[in-house]
LOLUMVO-824113 format. One record per residue: residue in three letters; y, z negated, x of N, C-alpha, C in turn. Coordinates in steps of 0.05 Angstrom, whole numbers, padded with zeros to 5 digits, always signed. Layout:
N
ALAYZXYZXYZX ...
end
This chain:
396
UNK+00917-01275+00689+00946-01272+00694+00962-01280+00669 UNK+00953-01270+00646+00967-01276+00621+00966-01306+00616 UNK+00942-01318+00622+00939-01347+00617+00957-01363+00635 UNK+00960-01353+00661+00977-01367+00680+01006-01365+00671 UNK+01014-01341+00662+01042-01337+00653+01048-01354+00629 UNK+01029-01356+00610+01032-01373+00587+01036-01402+00595 UNK+01020-01411+00614+01021-01439+00623+01048-01445+00636 UNK+01057-01425+00652+01083-01429+00666+01106-01430+00645 UNK+01105-01413+00625+01126-01413+00605+01125-01438+00588 UNK+01101-01448+00582+01098-01473+00567+01110-01496+00583 UNK+01104-01497+00609+01114-01518+00626+01145-01517+00627 UNK+01156-01493+00629+01185-01490+00630+01198-01500+00605 UNK+01185-01494+00582+01196-01503+00556+01195-01534+00554 UNK+01173-01546+00562+01170-01575+00561+01190-01588+00580 UNK+01193-01576+00604+01212-01588+00623+01240-01586+00613 UNK+01247-01564+00599+01273-01561+00588+01279-01582+00567 UNK+01257-01587+00551+01260-01608+00530+01264-01635+00542 UNK+01248-01640+00563+01248-01667+00576+01274-01673+00589 UNK+01286-01653+00602+01310-01657+00617+01336-01649+00603 UNK+01333-01642+00577+01357-01635+00562+01376-01658+00561 UNK+01402-01652+00563+01422-01673+00563+01426-01683+00534 UNK+01434-01708+00531+01440-01719+00505+01470-01716+00499 UNK+01477-01705+00476+01505-01702+00470+01509-01703+00440 UNK+01533-01708+00431+01542-01705+00403+01567-01688+00403 UNK+01565-01665+00391+01587-01646+00391+01602-01646+00365 UNK+01587-01651+00343+01600-01651+00316+01589-01675+00300 UNK+01607-01685+00282+01598-01705+00263+01609-01696+00236 UNK+01591-01695+00216+01599-01686+00189+01592-01708+00169 UNK+01609-01713+00150+01604-01732+00129+01606-01719+00102 UNK+01584-01721+00087+01583-01709+00060+01579-01730+00039 UNK+01590-01725+00015+01589-01745-00006+01578-01733-00032 UNK+01560-01748-00044+01550-01741-00072+01550-01768-00087 UNK+01544-01766-00113+01542-01791-00129+01519-01809-00119 UNK+01498-01796-00109+01474-01811-00102+01476-01822-00074 UNK+01490-01808-00055+01488-01817-00027+01512-01806-00011 UNK+01514-01818+00012+01532-01808+00033+01515-01799+00056 UNK+01519-01775+00065+01503-01764+00087+01521-01760+00112 UNK+01511-01770+00134+01525-01767+00160+01507-01751+00179 UNK+01518-01730+00190+01502-01713+00208+01515-01713+00236 UNK+01499-01721+00255+01507-01719+00283+01493-01695+00296 UNK+01509-01677+00307+01498-01653+00318+01503-01650+00348 UNK+01482-01644+00363+01484-01641+00391+01494-01613+00398 UNK+01503-01608+00423+01509-01581+00432+01484-01564+00431 UNK+01488-01538+00432+01466-01519+00427+01441-01525+00443 UNK+01445-01531+00469+01421-01535+00487+01415-01564+00492 UNK+01429-01582+00478+01425-01611+00483+01408-01624+00462 UNK+01404-01650+00466+01387-01666+00448+01402-01690+00438 UNK+01391-01703+00418+01400-01729+00408+01376-01748+00410 UNK+01378-01769+00425+01355-01787+00429+01363-01814+00418 UNK+01353-01822+00395+01359-01847+00382+01338-01868+00389 UNK+01348-01891+00397+01330-01913+00405+01325-01932+00382 UNK+01346-01938+00366+01344-01958+00346+01366-01955+00325 UNK+01359-01961+00300+01379-01961+00278+01376-01987+00263 UNK+01397-02002+00258+01395-02027+00243+01422-02033+00229 UNK+01420-02050+00209+01444-02057+00193+01451-02087+00197 UNK+01477-02092+00201+01487-02119+00204+01505-02126+00181 UNK+01509-02152+00177+01526-02161+00155+01549-02177+00165 UNK+01569-02182+00147+01593-02198+00154+01608-02189+00178 UNK+01621-02166+00178+01622-02147+00156+01598-02128+00157 UNK+01592-02114+00134+01570-02096+00134+01575-02071+00152 UNK+01555-02064+00168+01558-02041+00186+01531-02032+00194 UNK+01528-02006+00198+01503-01994+00208+01507-01987+00237 UNK+01487-01995+00253+01489-01991+00282+01467-01971+00291 UNK+01475-01951+00306+01457-01931+00317+01458-01932+00347 UNK+01436-01939+00360+01435-01940+00389+01422-01914+00399 UNK+01436-01899+00416+01425-01875+00428+01421-01878+00458 UNK+01404-01862+00469+01403-01860+00498+01430-01852+00508 UNK+01435-01856+00534+01461-01848+00545+01469-01820+00535 UNK+01492-01819+00522+01500-01795+00508+01529-01788+00513 UNK+01534-01762+00516+01562-01752+00520+01573-01744+00493 UNK+01595-01758+00484+01608-01751+00460+01630-01731+00466 UNK+01630-01708+00452+01649-01687+00457+01671-01686+00436 UNK+01673-01708+00421+01694-01711+00401+01700-01740+00396 UNK+01722-01746+00383+01729-01774+00377+01719-01780+00349 UNK+01700-01799+00347+01689-01806+00321+01710-01818+00303 UNK+01730-01832+00315+01750-01845+00298+01768-01826+00283 UNK+01768-01800+00291+01785-01780+00279+01771-01764+00257 UNK+01746-01772+00250+01731-01758+00229+01744-01764+00202 UNK+01747-01743+00186+01759-01745+00160+01738-01758+00141 UNK+01746-01780+00128+01728-01794+00110+01741-01796+00083 UNK+01728-01787+00062+01739-01786+00035+01744-01815+00025 UNK+01765-01819+00009+01771-01846-00002+01747-01858-00017 UNK+01732-01841-00031+01710-01851-00047+01684-01856-00031 UNK+01685-01851-00005+01661-01853+00012+01651-01882+00013 UNK+01625-01884+00018+01613-01911+00022+01619-01922+00049 UNK+01631-01907+00066+01637-01917+00093+01667-01919+00097 UNK+01675-01936+00115+01704-01940+00121+01712-01925+00146 UNK+01695-01926+00167+01702-01914+00192+01677-01911+00209 UNK+01679-01894+00230+01658-01891+00250+01669-01895+00277 UNK+01656-01912+00293+01664-01918+00320+01641-01913+00339 UNK+01647-01906+00364+01626-01903+00384+01636-01910+00411 UNK+01618-01917+00429+01625-01924+00456+01601-01933+00472 UNK+01605-01936+00498+01584-01944+00516+01578-01973+00511 UNK+01552-01979+00506+01543-02007+00501+01533-02019+00527 UNK+01518-02004+00542+01510-02012+00570+01503-01987+00585 UNK+01492-01989+00609+01488-01966+00626+01468-01946+00614 UNK+01451-01955+00596+01430-01938+00585+01433-01932+00555 UNK+01453-01944+00543+01456-01942+00514+01484-01935+00505 UNK+01486-01916+00486+01511-01909+00474+01509-01918+00445 UNK+01528-01934+00435+01526-01946+00409+01546-01933+00389 UNK+01536-01927+00365+01553-01918+00343+01553-01940+00322 UNK+01576-01947+00312+01579-01967+00291+01592-01953+00267 UNK+01578-01954+00245+01589-01943+00220+01597-01966+00202 UNK+01623-01970+00199+01633-01992+00182+01630-01985+00153 UNK+01616-02002+00138+01609-01997+00110+01627-02013+00091 UNK+01630-02003+00066+01644-02018+00046+01627-02040+00033 UNK+01601-02036+00036+01581-02056+00026+01555-02050+00039 UNK+01536-02069+00037+01510-02065+00048+01496-02041+00035 UNK+01480-02026+00050+01468-02001+00039+01438-02001+00044 UNK+01425-01985+00028+01398-01976+00035+01401-01951+00052 UNK+01387-01949+00073+01391-01925+00091+01364-01914+00100 UNK+01365-01888+00106+01343-01874+00118+01354-01853+00137 UNK+01337-01844+00156+01346-01825+00176+01323-01807+00185 UNK+01331-01784+00195+01311-01765+00204+01324-01745+00224 UNK+01308-01731+00238+01318-01712+00258+01312-01683+00249 UNK+01329-01665+00256+01324-01636+00252+01325-01622+00279 UNK+01304-01608+00285+01301-01595+00311+01323-01574+00315 UNK+01329-01568+00340+01349-01548+00346+01338-01520+00338 UNK+01357-01503+00331+01351-01475+00324+01364-01457+00345 UNK+01363-01431+00340+01375-01411+00358+01405-01414+00358 UNK+01416-01423+00336+01446-01424+00334+01457-01452+00333 UNK+01440-01473+00328+01450-01500+00325+01434-01520+00342 UNK+01448-01539+00353+01435-01560+00368+01419-01579+00351 UNK+01404-01597+00363+01389-01617+00348+01408-01634+00331 UNK+01398-01643+00308+01414-01659+00290+01400-01685+00283 UNK+01416-01706+00280+01406-01732+00271+01421-01738+00245 UNK+01406-01743+00223+01417-01746+00197+01413-01774+00186 UNK+01434-01786+00175+01432-01812+00163+01441-01810+00134 UNK+01425-01820+00116+01432-01821+00088+01437-01850+00080 UNK+01459-01855+00066+01466-01882+00057+01466-01882+00026 UNK+01452-01901+00015+01449-01903-00014+01458-01931-00023 UNK+01474-01932-00044+01483-01957-00055+01460-01974-00065 UNK+01461-02000-00060+01440-02018-00069+01450-02046-00071 UNK+01437-02063-00087+01443-02091-00089+01425-02108-00071 UNK+01406-02094-00059+01386-02109-00043+01385-02098-00014 UNK+01408-02098-00001+01410-02088+00026+01395-02108+00045 UNK+01382-02097+00065+01368-02113+00085+01384-02112+00111 UNK+01385-02135+00125+01401-02137+00149+01384-02147+00173 UNK+01391-02138+00196+01377-02145+00220+01393-02166+00236 UNK+01379-02186+00247+01392-02206+00263+01385-02202+00292 UNK+01404-02193+00309+01398-02189+00337+01388-02214+00351 UNK+01373-02211+00372+01363-02234+00387+01387-02249+00398 UNK+01388-02276+00393+01410-02292+00403+01413-02290+00433 UNK+01438-02290+00443+01443-02290+00471+01449-02319+00480 UNK+01444-02324+00505+01448-02351+00516+01477-02359+00515 UNK+01482-02384+00508+01509-02395+00506+01512-02415+00528 UNK+01536-02426+00531+01541-02448+00550+01523-02471+00542 UNK+01507-02482+00560+01488-02503+00554+01503-02527+00543 UNK+01492-02539+00522+01505-02562+00511+01485-02583+00502 UNK+01493-02608+00500+01477-02630+00491+01493-02644+00470 UNK+01484-02641+00445+01500-02653+00423+01527-02639+00422 UNK+01548-02655+00424+01575-02644+00423+01588-02643+00451 UNK+01573-02645+00472+01584-02646+00499+01575-02622+00515 UNK+01593-02610+00531+01586-02588+00549+01573-02600+00573 UNK+01551-02588+00582+01536-02597+00605+01547-02584+00630 UNK+01556-02600+00649+01568-02590+00674+01555-02605+00698 UNK+01546-02589+00718+01536-02601+00742+01559-02607+00761 UNK+01557-02629+00775+01578-02636+00794+01582-02615+00815 UNK+01561-02603+00823+01563-02582+00844+01579-02558+00836 UNK+01584-02555+00809+01599-02532+00800+01629-02536+00803 UNK+01638-02561+00807+01666-02566+00810+01675-02559+00838 UNK+01696-02542+00839+01704-02530+00865+01722-02548+00880 UNK+01721-02546+00906+01739-02560+00924+01766-02547+00924 UNK+01788-02562+00928+01814-02551+00928+01820-02536+00954 UNK+01805-02543+00975+01810-02531+01001+01792-02506+01005 UNK+01805-02483+01005+01790-02458+01008+01806-02439+01025 UNK+01791-02422+01040+01804-02402+01057+01810-02377+01041 UNK+01795-02373+01019+01799-02349+01003+01795-02356+00974 UNK+01814-02347+00957+01813-02352+00929+01803-02327+00914 UNK+01784-02331+00896+01773-02309+00880+01784-02309+00852 UNK+01794-02286+00844+01806-02282+00817+01789-02262+00802 UNK+01778-02270+00779+01763-02252+00762+01782-02241+00741 UNK+01785-02215+00740+01803-02202+00721+01786-02189+00699 UNK+01792-02196+00674+01777-02187+00651+01793-02167+00634 UNK+01783-02142+00634+01796-02122+00616+01784-02125+00588 UNK+01801-02134+00569+01791-02139+00543+01778-02115+00529 UNK+01758-02122+00512+01744-02102+00496+01729-02082+00514 UNK+01723-02058+00503+01709-02038+00519+01685-02026+00505 UNK+01678-02001+00511+01655-01988+00499+01658-01986+00469 UNK+01638-01995+00455+01637-01993+00426+01658-02010+00412 UNK+01669-02029+00427+01690-02047+00417+01717-02037+00427 UNK+01732-02022+00410+01757-02010+00420+01781-02029+00421 UNK+01778-02052+00408+01801-02071+00406+01822-02060+00387 UNK+01847-02067+00391+01868-02058+00374+01873-02028+00377 UNK+01882-02016+00355+01887-01987+00355+01916-01981+00349 UNK+01929-01966+00365+01957-01958+00361+01959-01929+00353 UNK+01970-01924+00329+01972-01897+00319+01997-01883+00330 UNK+01993-01862+00346+02015-01846+00357+02023-01825+00337 UNK+02003-01813+00325+02007-01793+00304+01983-01793+00286 UNK+01982-01776+00266+01960-01775+00247+01934-01769+00261 UNK+01934-01753+00282+01909-01745+00296+01906-01758+00323 UNK+01925-01774+00332+01924-01785+00359+01928-01815+00359 UNK+01910-01829+00372+01911-01858+00374+01908-01867+00403 UNK+01917-01891+00408+01913-01903+00434+01898-01930+00430 UNK+01879-01936+00447+01861-01959+00443+01867-01981+00463 UNK+01865-02006+00454+01870-02029+00471+01851-02029+00495 UNK+01826-02021+00491+01806-02022+00513+01815-02004+00536 UNK+01829-01982+00530+01838-01964+00551+01861-01975+00566 UNK+01880-01987+00552+01903-01999+00565+01895-02023+00582 UNK+01878-02040+00571+01871-02064+00586+01856-02057+00612 UNK+01839-02037+00611+01824-02029+00635+01843-02018+00656 UNK+01863-02002+00648+01882-01991+00667+01898-02013+00680 UNK+01908-02032+00664+01924-02054+00675+01907-02071+00693 UNK+01882-02076+00685+01864-02094+00701+01859-02082+00728 UNK+01854-02056+00730+01849-02042+00755+01874-02044+00773 UNK+01897-02040+00761+01922-02042+00777+01926-02071+00787 UNK+01920-02090+00770+01923-02118+00777+01904-02126+00800 UNK+01880-02115+00799+01861-02120+00820+01872-02110+00847 UNK+01883-02086+00846+01895-02074+00870+01918-02091+00881 UNK+01935-02101+00863+01958-02117+00872+01950-02144+00883 UNK+01931-02157+00870+01922-02183+00880+01909-02181+00907 UNK+01894-02159+00911+01880-02156+00937+01899-02150+00960 UNK+01925-02145+00954+01945-02141+00975+01954-02168+00987 UNK+01950-02190+00971+01959-02216+00980+01939-02228+00999 UNK+01949-02244+01018+01930-02257+01037+01914-02279+01023 UNK+01889-02282+01031+01871-02303+01021+01865-02300+00991 UNK+01867-02276+00980+01861-02272+00952+01843-02247+00949 UNK+01822-02250+00933+01804-02227+00927+01799-02226+00897 UNK+01802-02202+00886+01800-02199+00857+01775-02182+00850 UNK+01762-02189+00828+01739-02174+00818+01744-02168+00788 UNK+01730-02148+00777+01733-02140+00749+01707-02147+00733 UNK+01711-02156+00709+01687-02160+00691+01676-02133+00682 UNK+01693-02113+00681+01684-02086+00676+01703-02066+00690 UNK+01692-02045+00701+01708-02025+00715+01707-01998+00701 UNK+01691-01996+00679+01689-01971+00664+01691-01978+00634 UNK+01691-01958+00617+01692-01961+00589+01665-01969+00578 UNK+01657-01994+00582+01631-02005+00574+01635-02031+00560 UNK+01617-02037+00541+01618-02062+00527+01606-02085+00544 UNK+01620-02107+00545+01610-02131+00559+01613-02155+00540 UNK+01591-02168+00533+01592-02191+00515+01611-02213+00526 UNK+01624-02228+00509+01644-02247+00517+01633-02268+00536 UNK+01610-02279+00530+01598-02299+00547+01590-02288+00574 UNK+01582-02262+00575+01575-02249+00600+01599-02248+00618 UNK+01622-02244+00607+01647-02243+00623+01651-02270+00638 UNK+01646-02292+00624+01648-02318+00637+01627-02321+00659 UNK+01602-02312+00653+01581-02314+00672+01587-02298+00698 UNK+01600-02274+00694+01608-02258+00717+01627-02274+00735 UNK+01646-02288+00722+01665-02304+00738+01651-02326+00753 UNK+01633-02340+00739+01618-02362+00752+01601-02351+00775 UNK+01588-02328+00772+01571-02317+00792+01587-02310+00818 UNK+01612-02302+00814+01629-02296+00837+01644-02320+00848 UNK+01637-02344+00837+01651-02369+00845+01681-02366+00842 UNK+01689-02355+00819+01718-02350+00815+01734-02376+00813 UNK+01758-02375+00824+01776-02397+00823+01795-02395+00799 UNK+01800-02370+00791+01817-02364+00768+01805-02342+00751 UNK+01812-02342+00725+01802-02321+00707+01826-02312+00691 UNK+01832-02286+00692+01854-02274+00678+01844-02252+00659 UNK+01847-02255+00633+01838-02235+00614+01863-02220+00603 UNK+01861-02193+00604+01883-02176+00596+01878-02164+00568 UNK+01897-02167+00550+01895-02156+00523+01921-02143+00514 UNK+01920-02129+00492+01944-02116+00480+01940-02116+00450 UNK+01954-02132+00435+01948-02137+00407+01961-02117+00389 UNK+01953-02118+00363+01966-02102+00342+01972-02120+00318 UNK+01992-02112+00303+02000-02128+00280+02005-02110+00256 UNK+02002-02120+00232+02007-02103+00208+02036-02094+00207 UNK+02054-02111+00218+02082-02103+00219+02088-02090+00246 UNK+02099-02066+00245+02105-02052+00270+02130-02064+00283 UNK+02144-02083+00270+02168-02095+00281+02161-02118+00301 UNK+02137-02129+00298+02128-02151+00316+02123-02140+00344 UNK+02135-02152+00364+02131-02143+00391+02133-02166+00411 UNK+02127-02161+00436+02130-02180+00457+02105-02190+00470 UNK+02106-02196+00496+02083-02206+00510+02081-02237+00508 UNK+02056-02247+00512+02051-02276+00511+02029-02282+00531 UNK+02026-02308+00538+02004-02317+00554+01992-02341+00540 UNK+01965-02340+00538+01951-02361+00523+01932-02377+00542 UNK+01928-02402+00535+01908-02419+00548+01890-02430+00526 UNK+01868-02441+00534+01848-02453+00516+01858-02479+00505 UNK+01852-02484+00480+01859-02510+00468+01840-02516+00445 UNK+01837-02541+00438+01820-02548+00415+01832-02538+00389 UNK+01859-02535+00388+01873-02525+00364+01892-02504+00372 UNK+01897-02485+00354+01916-02463+00359+01945-02473+00356 UNK+01963-02462+00372+01991-02470+00372+02005-02462+00346 UNK+01996-02440+00334+02008-02431+00309+01989-02411+00296 UNK+01997-02401+00272+01979-02382+00257+01974-02356+00272 UNK+01995-02346+00286+01992-02321+00301+01972-02325+00324 UNK+01973-02347+00338+01954-02353+00359+01926-02354+00348 UNK+01922-02367+00326+01896-02369+00313+01886-02341+00305 UNK+01904-02324+00294+01897-02297+00286+01888-02281+00310 UNK+01902-02282+00332+01896-02267+00356+01868-02276+00367 UNK+01863-02302+00367+01837-02312+00377+01814-02302+00359 UNK+01818-02302+00333+01797-02292+00315+01791-02263+00321 UNK+01812-02246+00325+01808-02218+00330+01793-02214+00357 UNK+01803-02227+00378+01791-02224+00404+01762-02234+00405 UNK+01756-02255+00390+01729-02266+00389+01709-02250+00373 UNK+01720-02230+00357+01702-02213+00342+01690-02191+00358 UNK+01697-02188+00384+01688-02166+00400+01657-02164+00400 UNK+01643-02187+00404+01614-02186+00404+01603-02179+00376 UNK+01616-02189+00355+01607-02184+00328+01610-02154+00322 UNK+01632-02142+00330+01637-02114+00326+01615-02097+00339 UNK+01606-02106+00363+01587-02090+00378+01558-02097+00371 UNK+01554-02115+00351+01527-02121+00343+01513-02143+00359 UNK+01528-02161+00371+01516-02183+00387+01521-02209+00372 UNK+01501-02225+00369+01504-02252+00357+01498-02273+00378 UNK+01516-02292+00381+01513-02312+00402+01500-02337+00391 UNK+01482-02348+00407+01468-02373+00400+01489-02396+00398 UNK+01488-02411+00376+01505-02434+00371+01535-02426+00370 UNK+01542-02401+00366+01570-02393+00367+01586-02405+00344 UNK+01572-02413+00323+01587-02426+00301+01600-02452+00309 UNK+01589-02464+00331+01601-02488+00341+01625-02481+00359 UNK+01647-02475+00346+01671-02465+00360+01685-02487+00375 UNK+01706-02480+00389+01720-02499+00406+01731-02523+00390 UNK+01737-02518+00364+01748-02540+00349+01727-02562+00344 UNK+01701-02556+00346+01681-02575+00338+01665-02585+00362 UNK+01673-02580+00387+01660-02591+00410+01678-02609+00425 UNK+01667-02628+00439+01683-02647+00455+01687-02636+00483 UNK+01712-02629+00490+01718-02618+00516+01718-02642+00536 UNK+01702-02641+00557+01701-02663+00575+01724-02663+00595 UNK+01724-02683+00613+01747-02687+00631+01750-02663+00650 UNK+01728-02651+00658+01730-02629+00676+01744-02605+00664 UNK+01737-02600+00638+01751-02577+00625+01780-02584+00619 UNK+01786-02609+00613+01813-02617+00608+01830-02613+00634 UNK+01819-02619+00657+01833-02615+00682+01837-02585+00686 UNK+01817-02569+00680+01819-02540+00682+01841-02529+00664 UNK+01843-02541+00640+01864-02532+00621+01892-02538+00631 UNK+01895-02561+00644+01921-02568+00656+01929-02548+00677 UNK+01909-02540+00694+01915-02520+00715+01921-02493+00702 UNK+01907-02487+00680+01912-02462+00666+01941-02461+00656 UNK+01951-02483+00646+01978-02484+00636+01998-02479+00658 UNK+01993-02489+00682+02011-02484+00705+02010-02455+00713 UNK+01986-02444+00713+01983-02415+00720+01997-02398+00699 UNK+01994-02405+00674+02007-02389+00652+02037-02389+00656 UNK+02049-02412+00662+02078-02413+00665+02088-02396+00689 UNK+02073-02396+00711+02081-02380+00734+02079-02350+00728 UNK+02058-02343+00713+02055-02314+00705+02077-02306+00685 UNK+02082-02323+00666+02103-02317+00646+02130-02313+00660 UNK+02136-02330+00679+02162-02329+00693+02166-02301+00706 UNK+02145-02289+00716+02147-02263+00728+02145-02240+00707 UNK+02129-02244+00686+02126-02224+00666+02153-02217+00652 UNK+02169-02238+00647+02194-02234+00632+02214-02216+00647 UNK+02209-02211+00673+02226-02193+00688+02218-02164+00684 UNK+02195-02160+00671+02184-02132+00668+02182-02124+00638 UNK+02173-02142+00621+02169-02136+00593+02184-02156+00576 UNK+02189-02149+00551+02200-02168+00532+02179-02189+00526 UNK+02186-02214+00531+02167-02237+00527+02174-02251+00501 UNK+02154-02252+00484+02158-02263+00457+02162-02294+00458 UNK+02147-02306+00476+02148-02336+00479+02151-02342+00508 UNK+02170-02359+00515+02175-02366+00543+02157-02388+00553 UNK+02142-02400+00535+02122-02420+00542+02094-02411+00534 UNK+02074-02421+00549+02047-02413+00542+02039-02423+00515 UNK+02023-02406+00501+02012-02414+00475+01983-02420+00478 UNK+01970-02431+00458+01942-02439+00461+01926-02433+00436 UNK+01900-02426+00440+01882-02420+00418+01853-02420+00430 UNK+01833-02419+00412+01805-02420+00420+01793-02394+00427 UNK+01803-02380+00447+01792-02354+00456+01765-02360+00470 UNK+01744-02345+00463+01718-02349+00475+01718-02345+00505 UNK+01732-02324+00514+01732-02317+00543+01746-02338+00560 UNK+01760-02357+00548+01774-02378+00563+01758-02403+00564 UNK+01733-02403+00554+01717-02428+00551+01701-02436+00576 UNK+01708-02425+00599+01695-02435+00623+01702-02464+00628 UNK+01683-02481+00635+01688-02509+00637+01705-02517+00661 UNK+01703-02501+00683+01716-02510+00708+01732-02489+00721 UNK+01738-02466+00708+01754-02445+00720+01781-02443+00704 UNK+01803-02449+00717+01829-02445+00703+01831-02417+00693 UNK+01837-02414+00667+01836-02387+00654+01860-02383+00636 UNK+01870-02358+00637+01892-02350+00619+01885-02323+00606 UNK+01897-02319+00583+01894-02293+00569+01922-02281+00566 UNK+01927-02258+00578+01953-02245+00577+01953-02224+00555 UNK+01969-02229+00534+01974-02209+00513+01998-02193+00523 UNK+01992-02170+00535+02013-02155+00549+02036-02147+00531 UNK+02030-02139+00506+02050-02132+00486+02035-02122+00461 UNK+02050-02113+00441+02038-02104+00416+02035-02074+00416 UNK+02011-02065+00414+02005-02036+00414+02014-02023+00388 UNK+02019-02039+00368+02028-02029+00342+02059-02025+00340 UNK+02073-02036+00360+02102-02032+00361+02110-02008+00378 UNK+02126-01990+00367+02132-01965+00382+02143-01970+00410 UNK+02161-01989+00414+02173-01994+00440+02152-02006+00459 UNK+02137-02025+00449+02117-02038+00466+02095-02017+00473 UNK+02087-02001+00454+02066-01981+00458+02075-01961+00480 UNK+02100-01952+00479+02110-01934+00499+02109-01946+00526 UNK+02115-01972+00528+02113-01986+00553+02084-01989+00563 UNK+02066-01995+00544+02039-02000+00552+02024-01976+00562 UNK+02031-01952+00552+02018-01928+00561+02032-01914+00584 UNK+02054-01926+00593+02069-01915+00616+02058-01926+00642 UNK+02046-01909+00659+02034-01918+00684+02053-01934+00702 UNK+02078-01927+00703+02097-01942+00720+02102-01970+00709 UNK+02104-01972+00683+02107-01998+00670+02082-02016+00674 UNK+02059-02003+00673+02034-02017+00679+02033-02028+00707 UNK+02043-02011+00726+02045-02020+00754+02063-02045+00756 UNK+02086-02043+00743+02105-02066+00745+02093-02091+00732 UNK+02079-02088+00710+02067-02111+00697+02045-02123+00715 UNK+02029-02106+00727+02008-02115+00745+02019-02130+00769 UNK+02041-02120+00780+02054-02133+00802+02065-02160+00794 UNK+02076-02162+00770+02087-02187+00760+02066-02208+00757 UNK+02043-02201+00745+02021-02220+00741+02010-02229+00767 UNK+02007-02210+00786+01997-02216+00812+02015-02236+00827 UNK+02041-02231+00826+02060-02248+00839+02060-02276+00827 UNK+02058-02278+00800+02057-02303+00787+02032-02319+00795 UNK+02010-02304+00798+01984-02317+00806+01986-02327+00835 UNK+01998-02311+00852+02001-02320+00880+02019-02344+00882 UNK+02041-02344+00867+02059-02367+00867+02046-02393+00858 UNK+02028-02390+00838+02013-02413+00828+01995-02424+00850 UNK+01981-02407+00864+01962-02416+00885+01978-02429+00908 UNK+02000-02416+00915+02016-02426+00937+02027-02454+00932 UNK+02035-02459+00907+02047-02485+00899+02026-02507+00895 UNK+02002-02499+00885+01983-02520+00877+01959-02523+00895 UNK+01956-02506+00915+01934-02509+00933+01944-02510+00962 
end
């Protein structure tokens, strides 16, 4: 009987360990002359399950991949001392099975990590020690597939080019950033921030609803939750759905809080101005921020020969941009009344007319108040949807 009871208790303990939830309840950062220590602590009855830890360069950052984990605090609000070896801590959903933490470093580090088992009063802890070094080692993630190319030409199959005559038009809506990539950050107060990824997802969902109200139009989302999606995967999702149009939603930030206004961008071999180039660089860093390196990505739009099919798509994109801008200016302050252009990665589909809507500046108080207002989001979504419908009605 005692043996049976012991066996049952042992099984219950093992089962409790196996099925314990993964969570992070507290994050502590400690500093000494020798090292910086970061402690991630789970709730009392939960666990921390780490899959992989690696360091990336340009910029230097330490990446921690955990099993699906519930964060019970905002990592971006952690107090970090000015003399710390780290700049910031970010976290977010990387995919359905992985939660990613990114620790932005001031320089490459030597690092080590270990776990501390839960006690009667404290949950399991995962500890990372960072030590200054001149010989930091970096990991190169496995390259992801890029748009197929031959020399300096994009490879396109004739069968991929769509017919103008269709009974139903498919619109792929892309909510910029997501998961571990927060995008631009707007500071509401010292302890409260609003993230671009949250705003873009909200507007994208509303836009999908508005487009689906129109006859002969169906809208899909590249992401419907707070999850990271690589830039090239967003294009692939559009291609898989046989999308006729691609609309990417963003909300930028600027060092000057006085800069404000919405804009619409299309793809081009060259940027229309310095601000357009800056925005493209920031948007294109999404994969880099999340620890993804793209195959041949150094061969940017400026160094590839865009073929006739893509040029035709760019012309259609310009027409779509103008129709959307015409409606947007009735709802938000529009910084530019004509479409601008830059080398945004998500606009690089060879045969799908694509635009990127910078809804407004999250760093400007007036724009930010508008962007987080649900009613204003509804109005903006309706304006973009109407502009899209007008474009299709006139050109198809």
